[in-house]
C-alpha positions in Angstrom: 163.5 -101.3 121.7 165.0 -104.7 122.6 167.6 -102.9 124.7 164.9 -101.2 126.5 163.4 -104.6 127.6 166.6 -106.0 128.5 167.6 -103.0 130.7 164.2 -103.0 132.5 164.5 -106.7 133.2 168.3 -107.0 133.9 171.0 -105.5 135.7 174.2 -104.8 133.7 177.4 -105.6 135.6 180.9 -105.4 133.8 179.6 -106.1 130.3 177.4 -108.9 131.6 173.6 -108.9 132.1 171.9 -110.5 135.2 168.3 -111.1 135.6 166.6 -108.9 138.3 164.8 -110.8 141.0 161.0 -110.0 141.1 158.9 -110.8 144.1 155.5 -109.6 145.1 155.9 -111.1 148.5 157.0 -109.2 151.7 159.5 -111.4 153.4 159.2 -111.6 157.3 156.9 -108.4 157.3 159.7 -106.3 155.9 159.1 -103.6 153.1 160.1 -104.2 149.6 161.0 -100.5 148.4 160.9 -101.8 144.9 157.1 -102.1 145.1 156.2 -98.9 146.9 154.3 -96.1 145.2 156.7 -92.9 144.6 155.4 -91.0 147.2 155.2 -93.6 149.8 158.9 -94.3 149.1 159.5 -90.7 149.5 157.8 -91.1 153.1 160.1 -94.0 154.0 163.2 -91.9 152.8 162.1 -89.1 155.0 162.0 -91.6 158.0 165.5 -92.8 157.1 166.9 -89.3 157.0 165.5 -88.4 160.4 167.0 -91.6 161.7 170.3 -90.7 160.1 170.4 -87.4 162.2 168.9 -85.0 159.7 166.4 -82.5 161.0 163.8 -80.0 159.7 163.0 -82.8 157.2 159.9 -82.3 155.1 158.6 -82.9 151.5 158.1 -80.2 149.1 154.7 -79.8 147.7 153.6 -82.1 144.9 152.9 -79.4 142.4 155.8 -77.3 141.3 158.6 -79.0 143.2 161.1 -78.4 140.3 163.1 -81.5 141.0 163.3 -81.4 144.9 161.2 -83.9 146.9 162.7 -83.4 150.4 164.5 -80.6 152.3 166.4 -81.2 155.2 169.2 -79.8 157.5 172.1 -81.3 159.3 174.8 -79.9 161.2 173.8 -76.5 160.2 174.1 -77.4 156.3 171.2 -77.4 154.1 170.3 -80.4 151.9 168.0 -81.1 149.0 166.9 -84.6 147.8 165.3 -85.9 144.6 163.6 -89.3 145.1 163.0 -91.6 142.2 161.4 -94.9 142.9 162.2 -96.1 139.3 163.0 -99.3 137.4 164.8 -97.6 134.5 168.0 -95.8 134.9 167.8 -92.1 136.0 169.1 -89.9 133.2 171.2 -86.6 133.3 168.2 -84.2 133.1 167.0 -85.1 136.6 170.7 -84.2 137.8 170.6 -81.0 135.9 167.4 -79.9 137.7 168.4 -80.7 141.1 171.8 -78.9 140.7 169.9 -75.8 139.4 167.6 -75.9 142.4 170.6 -76.3 144.7 172.2 -73.3 143.0 169.1 -71.1 143.0 168.2 -71.8 146.8 172.0 -71.7 147.8 171.8 -75.1 149.5 174.8 -76.7 150.7 174.2 -80.4 149.2 172.2 -82.1 146.7 171.5 -85.8 146.7 169.5 -88.0 144.1 168.2 -91.3 145.5 166.8 -94.0 143.3 165.7 -97.5 143.5 167.4 -98.2 140.2 170.8 -97.1 138.7 172.2 -94.0 136.7 172.9 -93.5 133.1 176.6 -92.7 132.3 175.6 -89.1 131.4 173.7 -88.8 134.7 177.0 -89.9 136.5 179.2 -87.4 134.7 176.6 -84.7 135.2 176.7 -85.3 138.9 180.3 -85.4 139.2 180.7 -82.1 137.4 177.8 -80.4 139.4 178.7 -82.1 142.7 175.4 -83.9 143.2 175.6 -87.1 145.4 174.1 -90.2 143.7 172.6 -92.8 145.8 171.5 -95.9 143.7 169.4 -99.0 144.6 172.1 -100.9 146.2 173.3 -97.9 148.3 169.9 -96.8 149.5 169.0 -100.3 150.6 172.4 -100.4 152.5 171.4 -97.3 154.1 167.9 -98.5 155.0 169.3 -101.7 156.5 171.9 -99.9 158.6 169.3 -97.7 160.1 166.6 -100.2 160.3 167.9 -103.8 160.3 165.9 -106.3 158.7 162.9 -103.9 158.0 163.4 -103.3 154.3 164.5 -105.3 151.2 164.8 -104.6 147.4 163.4 -107.3 145.4 164.7 -105.9 142.1 168.3 -106.3 143.0 170.3 -109.3 142.0 171.5 -110.7 145.1 173.5 -113.6 143.7 177.3 -113.5 144.3 178.9 -113.3 140.8 
């Protein structure tokens, strides 16, 4: 139980734990992706994907999405996305469902996007199933590349260590 508390309040990097930075303030009018509701975060990811050149981008229906939140196309290829606005790490079962849908639908690429991190089993599952993983650091980098200064992530440790 104590490890669950530590993992929900800290980021582990190279065998050391660093406190997450929590903030309820929106800085300079920018959007804190860590505080968005899950469906609103999905909407922001849809905007990001469109800005990155994806087309035919649409969200799946809420009921029965079977692990796919967003569908898109780019350069003639089909993509599916699972989007998790979580604090806890994403586990391997999420990756398994996404891979299963990729195979069933004959999609070309599958990507899981989270505001947090992935468990080691999830990382191994993604490597085995060829699912691209985007964690909190990578997604905020993508947001900031597409929309400079519009987004931030208050749960990331921004100290240089």
